[in-house]
C-alpha positions in Angstrom: 1.4 -9.5 30.4 2.2 -7.0 27.7 -0.7 -5.3 25.8 -0.7 -5.7 22.0 0.5 -2.1 21.7 3.4 -2.6 24.1 4.3 -5.9 22.6 4.5 -4.3 19.1 6.7 -1.5 20.5 8.9 -3.8 22.5 9.5 -6.0 19.5 10.6 -3.0 17.5 12.9 -1.9 20.2 14.7 -5.2 20.1 15.8 -4.6 16.5 19.3 -3.2 15.9 19.3 0.6 15.5 20.1 2.0 12.1 22.4 5.0 12.8 22.9 8.0 10.6 26.5 7.0 10.0 25.4 3.8 8.3 23.9 5.8 5.4 26.4 6.8 2.7 26.5 10.5 1.7 25.8 11.1 -2.0 29.5 11.9 -2.6 30.6 8.6 -1.2 28.1 6.4 -3.1 29.9 4.0 -5.4 30.0 4.2 -9.1 29.3 7.9 -9.6 32.3 8.5 -11.9 32.0 5.2 -13.8 31.5 5.9 -17.6 29.8 2.5 -17.9 26.9 3.7 -15.7 25.8 6.3 -18.2 22.2 5.8 -19.2 22.1 4.8 -22.9 18.4 3.9 -23.5 15.2 4.0 -21.5 12.2 1.8 -22.6 8.7 1.8 -21.1 6.1 -1.0 -21.5 2.5 -0.8 -20.2 0.9 -3.9 -19.0 -2.7 -4.8 -17.9 -2.4 -7.0 -14.8 -5.6 -9.1 -14.3 -7.0 -9.3 -10.8 -7.7 -12.5 -8.9 -11.5 -13.2 -8.6 -12.2 -11.6 -5.2 -10.2 -8.4 -6.0 -11.8 -8.3 -9.4 -15.2 -7.9 -7.6 -14.0 -5.5 -5.0 -11.6 -3.3 -7.0 -14.3 -2.9 -9.8 -16.3 -0.7 -7.4 -13.8 2.1 -7.1 -10.3 1.3 -8.4 -10.5 -0.5 -11.7 -7.5 1.5 -13.0 -5.1 -0.3 -10.6 -4.6 -2.9 -13.3 -2.3 -0.7 -15.3 1.5 -0.8 -14.6 4.4 0.6 -16.6 7.6 -1.4 -16.6 10.6 0.9 -17.1 14.0 -0.5 -18.4 17.2 1.5 -18.1 20.1 0.3 -20.3 23.5 1.5 -19.4 26.6 2.1 -21.5 28.1 -1.1 -20.1 25.2 -3.1 -21.5 23.5 -3.8 -18.2 19.7 -3.4 -18.1 17.9 -2.5 -14.9 14.1 -2.4 -14.5 11.5 -0.8 -12.3 7.7 -0.3 -12.2 5.2 2.5 -11.9 1.6 1.9 -11.0 0.3 4.4 -13.6 -2.8 5.6 -11.7 -1.7 5.0 -8.1 1.8 5.8 -7.1 3.8 8.4 -5.0 5.2 9.7 -8.4 4.8 8.6 -12.0 7.7 8.8 -14.4 6.9 11.4 -17.1 8.4 11.9 -20.6 10.3 14.9 -19.2 11.8 12.6 -16.5 13.0 10.3 -19.2 14.6 13.1 -21.2 16.3 14.4 -18.1 17.8 11.0 -17.2 19.0 10.0 -20.7 22.9 10.2 -20.9 23.1 10.8 -17.1 25.1 8.6 -14.8 22.6 6.3 -13.1 24.4 6.3 -9.8 24.5 10.1 -9.8 20.7 10.5 -10.2 19.2 7.4 -8.6 18.5 9.1 -5.3 16.3 11.7 -7.0 12.7 10.9 -6.0 11.4 13.3 -8.7 12.4 10.7 -11.3 9.2 8.8 -10.4 8.8 5.2 -9.2 9.6 3.2 -12.2 12.7 5.2 -13.4 14.2 5.5 -9.9 13.7 1.8 -9.2 15.3 0.9 -12.6 18.3 3.1 -11.9 19.0 1.4 -8.6 18.5 -2.0 -10.2 20.9 -1.2 -13.0 23.6 0.2 -10.7 23.3 -2.8 -8.4 23.6 -5.2 -11.3 26.6 -3.3 -12.6 28.4 -3.4 -9.3 27.3 -7.0 -8.6 25.6 -6.1 -5.4 21.9 -6.1 -4.2 20.0 -2.8 -4.1 20.1 -3.0 -0.3 23.9 -2.6 -0.4 23.3 0.8 -2.1 20.8 1.8 0.6 22.7 1.1 3.7 23.9 -1.7 6.1 21.8 -4.9 6.0 20.1 -5.5 9.4 17.4 -8.0 8.3 17.6 -11.1 6.2 13.8 -11.3 5.9 10.9 -8.8 6.3 7.2 -9.2 7.2 4.7 -8.9 4.4 1.0 -8.3 4.6 -1.8 -9.5 2.3 -4.0 -6.7 1.0 -7.4 -6.0 -0.5 -9.8 -3.1 -0.5 -13.0 -2.8 1.5 -14.9 -6.1 1.4 -18.2 -7.7 2.5 -17.7 -9.9 5.6 -17.8 -13.1 3.7 -14.9 -11.9 1.5 -12.9 -10.7 4.5 -13.2 -14.3 5.8 -12.3 -15.7 2.4 -9.2 -13.5 1.9 -8.0 -14.3 5.5 -8.1 -18.0 4.7 -6.4 -17.5 1.3 -3.7 -15.3 2.9 -3.0 -17.8 5.7 -2.8 -20.7 3.2 -0.2 -18.7 1.2 2.0 -18.3 4.3 0.9 -14.8 5.5 0.2 -13.9 9.1 -1.3 -10.4 8.4 -4.1 -9.0 6.2 -4.7 -5.3 5.7 -8.1 -4.2 4.4 -10.5 -1.2 4.8 -13.1 -0.3 7.4 -15.9 1.6 5.7 -19.4 3.0 6.8 -20.9 1.1 3.8 -19.9 -2.3 5.2 -20.7 -3.9 8.6 -17.5 -3.5 10.5 -18.7 -5.7 13.4 -19.5 -8.6 11.0 -16.3 -8.1 9.1 -14.3 -8.5 12.3 -16.4 -11.4 13.5 -16.2 -13.4 10.3 -12.6 -12.5 9.7 -11.7 -13.6 13.2 -13.6 -16.9 12.8 -11.8 -17.7 9.5 -8.3 -16.6 10.7 -5.6 -19.0 11.9 -4.0 -18.6 15.3 -1.7 -15.7 15.4 -3.2 -14.1 12.3 -4.0 -10.3 12.3 -6.4 -8.2 10.3 -5.7 -4.4 10.2 -8.6 -2.2 9.3 -7.7 1.1 7.7 -10.5 3.6 8.3 -9.1 6.5 6.3 -10.6 9.1 8.7 -14.1 7.6 8.5 -14.6 7.1 12.2 -14.6 11.0 12.1 -13.8 11.7 15.8 -12.8 9.9 19.0 -16.2 10.2 20.7 -17.9 8.3 17.9 -15.0 6.0 16.9 -13.8 4.7 20.2 -16.9 2.5 20.9 -16.4 0.9 17.5 -12.7 0.4 17.9 -13.4 -1.3 21.3 -15.9 -3.6 19.7 -13.5 -4.6 17.0 -10.5 -5.1 19.2 -12.5 -7.7 21.3 -11.4 -10.1 18.5 -7.8 -11.3 18.7 -7.2 -10.6 15.0 -7.0 -6.8 15.9 -3.5 -5.8 16.7 -3.2 -2.6 14.7 -5.7 0.0 13.3 -4.8 2.6 10.7 -5.9 6.3 10.6 -9.2 5.9 12.5 -9.9 9.6 12.5 -8.1 12.6 10.8 -4.5 12.4 11.6 -4.2 16.1 12.4 -6.7 15.7 15.3 -4.1 15.4 17.9 -6.3 15.4 21.0 -8.7 12.8 19.4 -5.9 10.5 18.5 -4.3 10.8 21.9 -7.7 9.8 23.4 -7.9 6.8 21.1 -4.5 5.6 22.2 -5.4 6.0 25.9 -8.7 4.3 25.7 -8.1 1.4 23.2 -5.6 -1.5 23.1 -4.7 -1.9 19.5 -1.7 0.0 18.1 -2.5 3.0 16.0 -0.7 3.5 12.7 -0.5 6.8 10.9 1.0 7.9 7.5 4.3 9.5 8.2 4.3 13.3 7.7 0.8 14.2 9.0 1.1 15.6 11.5 4.7 16.6 11.3 6.9 13.7 12.5 8.3 15.7 15.4 4.7 16.5 16.5 3.6 12.9 16.1 6.5 11.6 18.2 6.4 14.3 20.9 2.6 14.3 21.3 2.4 10.4 21.1 -0.5 10.5 18.7 0.4 7.1 17.2 2.3 3.9 17.9 4.0 3.6 14.5 4.0 4.8 11.0 3.1 4.0 7.4 6.1 4.8 5.2 6.1 5.2 1.5 7.4 7.3 -1.4 10.7 7.5 -3.2 14.0 6.1 -2.0 15.3 9.2 -0.3 11.9 9.9 1.4 11.7 6.3 2.6 15.2 6.2 4.0 14.8 9.5 5.8 11.5 8.4 7.3 13.0 5.1 8.4 15.9 6.9 10.0 13.6 9.2 12.0 11.4 6.2 13.1 14.6 4.4 14.3 15.7 7.4 16.4 12.2 7.6 17.9 12.2 3.8 18.4 8.9 3.5 16.6 7.9 0.6 14.2 6.4 1.1 10.8 5.3 -0.7 7.7 6.6 0.0 4.2 3.7 0.9 1.9 5.1 0.6 -1.7 2.3 -0.5 -4.0 2.5 -2.4 -7.2 3.1 -5.9 -8.7 5.8 -8.3 -7.5 8.3 -5.9 -9.1 7.5 -3.3 -6.4 7.3 -6.1 -3.9 10.9 -7.0 -4.6 11.8 -3.3 -4.3 10.1 -3.1 -0.9 12.1 -6.1 0.3 15.3 -4.3 -0.4 14.3 -1.5 2.0 13.2 -4.0 4.6 16.8 -5.3 4.6 18.3 -2.0 5.9 15.5 -0.3 7.8 15.8 -1.5 11.4 12.3 -0.5 12.4 10.3 -1.8 9.4 9.0 -4.5 11.6 5.2 -4.2 10.9 4.1 -6.2 7.8 4.8 -4.4 4.5 1.9 -3.5 2.3 2.8 -3.9 -1.4 -0.6 -5.1 -2.8 0.9 -7.6 -5.4 -1.5 -10.2 -3.9 -4.3 -8.5 -5.9 -3.0 -9.9 -9.2 -3.4 -13.3 -10.9 -0.1 -13.0 -12.8 3.4 -11.9 -11.8 5.8 -10.2 -14.3 8.8 -11.8 -12.5 10.4 -15.2 -13.1 10.9 -15.7 -9.4 8.0 -15.8 -7.0 7.9 -13.8 -3.7 7.4 -16.6 -1.3 6.0 -15.8 2.2 6.5 -18.2 5.0 5.2 -17.6 8.6 4.5 -14.1 7.6 8.0 -13.3 6.3 9.7 -13.1 2.9 13.4 -13.6 2.4 15.3 -10.6 1.1 17.0 -11.3 -2.3 20.8 -11.0 -2.2 21.4 -11.3 -6.0 22.5 -8.3 -8.0 20.1 -5.3 -8.2 16.6 -6.3 -7.2 17.7 -9.9 -7.2 14.9 -10.9 -9.5 14.3 -11.1 -13.3 11.5 -10.2 -15.6 9.3 -12.9 -17.2 8.9 -11.6 -20.7 6.5 -14.4 -21.7 4.0 -13.0 -19.1 4.8 -9.4 -20.0 4.3 -9.9 -23.7 0.9 -11.5 -23.0 -0.2 -8.6 -20.9 1.3 -5.7 -22.9 -1.0 -2.8 -23.8 0.3 -1.2 -27.1 -1.0 2.3 -26.3 -1.2 3.3 -22.6 -4.8 4.3 -21.9 -6.0 7.3 -20.0 -7.1 6.5 -16.5 -10.3 4.4 -17.1 -13.5 5.7 -15.6 -16.3 3.2 -16.3 -19.7 4.3 -15.2 -20.4 2.6 -11.8 -23.5 2.8 -9.6 -23.2 1.6 -6.0 -26.2 0.5 -4.0 -25.9 0.5 -0.2 -28.6 -1.2 1.9 -29.5 -1.3 5.5 -31.7 -3.8 7.4 -34.4 -1.2 8.0 -35.0 -0.9 4.2 -33.0 2.3 3.6 -31.0 2.4 0.4 -28.3 4.8 -0.9 -27.1 5.1 -4.4 -23.7 6.7 -5.3 -22.5 7.2 -8.9 -18.9 7.4 -10.0 -18.0 11.1 -10.6 -14.6 10.9 -12.3 -12.6 11.1 -9.1 -10.6 8.4 -7.5 -12.1 7.0 -4.3 -15.3 8.9 -5.1 -17.3 6.9 -2.5 -14.7 7.4 0.3 -14.5 11.2 -0.3 -18.2 11.6 0.5 -17.7 10.0 4.0 -14.4 11.5 5.1 -15.9 14.6 6.6 -18.9 15.0 9.0 -22.0 15.0 6.9 -25.6 13.9 6.6 -24.5 10.6 5.2 -25.1 7.5 7.4 -22.4 6.5 9.9 -21.2 3.0 10.7 -24.2 0.7 11.4 -24.7 -3.1 11.8 -26.1 -4.9 8.9 -25.1 -2.5 6.1 -23.8 -3.9 2.8 -22.9 -2.5 -0.6 -22.8 -3.9 -4.1 -22.1 -2.7 -7.6 -25.4 -2.3 -9.4 -24.8 -3.4 -13.0 -25.9 -1.3 -15.9 -28.9 -3.1 -17.4 -29.2 -0.6 -20.2 -32.5 0.7 -18.9 -33.7 4.3 -18.7 -34.3 3.8 -15.0 -30.6 2.8 -14.4 -29.4 5.8 -16.5 -31.7 8.3 -14.7 -30.6 6.9 -11.2 -27.0 7.0 -12.2 -27.2 10.6 -13.4 -28.8 11.7 -10.1 -26.5 9.6 -7.9 -23.4 11.0 -9.8 -24.4 14.5 -8.7 -25.0 13.6 -5.1 -26.0 10.4 -3.1 -29.6 9.4 -3.5 -31.1 8.1 -0.3 -34.5 6.4 -0.1 -36.4 4.8 2.7 -37.8 1.9 0.8 
């Protein structure tokens, strides 16, 4: 019988190879000399996307700013309007005022492969060109090899009962995979146990550790405990990705496939040294296509990680159409939100979503929803004061205050330190500001450094 790792690799190997010849060179891409493709106007609209109840609790701890998205519209000289999206405070590249000035009056087909345009503007250029030529975006990317692509549910680190709740919600919505976080401030054993008990047959839960297992010696016993549950088919970045001997040891001594962000270590090193079983691929169109081409040549699977609302979800599906080895469930995170800015839903059935074949992204904006959610003046990244309380069964407590950085809690655990490691029974909650002097004093101290007490 094939191990989970070998099954995942063999399933990727069965997919048609995407050769270099199937990607058009810039000079051969259609429409570059069409005057109607000149960019006439660029409009940007900021929206505040409300979370569903469970993400509203979890994202409030560390990432409250993920609610802000910017919709970018590109109007061409031929009257066609394309659109895209930037998650303002989480993206591989935000579109700036300078990017807009650069793009104005340019031919959209001539500049759409420039990743430095930022997410929203690049996406909008592709959408506008596709609509103008009456072809889907994936026809501009390469040869279609898939008619559907796997999609994963996503939420940030959660207490065990919420892991179970989200697994049930995801399965009921047609998903077969759920990606979440493994963190020292939650009980990973209980998360896996409750998630497994709640999951349907064939469902998987990927824990992303973001380096927090620190090294192979400490991490392997935990990975082995978690993979006793059938939900565990893939783990992401258990220890620092540059630790080549440690990651090799993890692959030798555990069964679950190991996913790593493409580019660290260098792709040639990751492939030659066999430090992972597959990749996490994100970024702009050129970067994604190049990474996908390398993964195909190495015969290694990957998941697309392009984060945003359903707009970005539709964008990710277009890449899933042409990238032969994008066979792990894509992470787009639109499941966080209560509302969609699109008229058409992204429907997932048996873990897969169909790839739209209409012009451009193949979907349309829902302006009734967008107008309701529009924010007149885009705010700076919000940084509400947050105080987290972590508790262990033996009575220890730790308090950490937000310090103005993103992932402030995670940053304190990503390197060996005196902070507690993974332990059973640990849990964390947001400690509301009750307006008292005691809360203020504790927050001030915990903002400077974690405060740990024994009672």
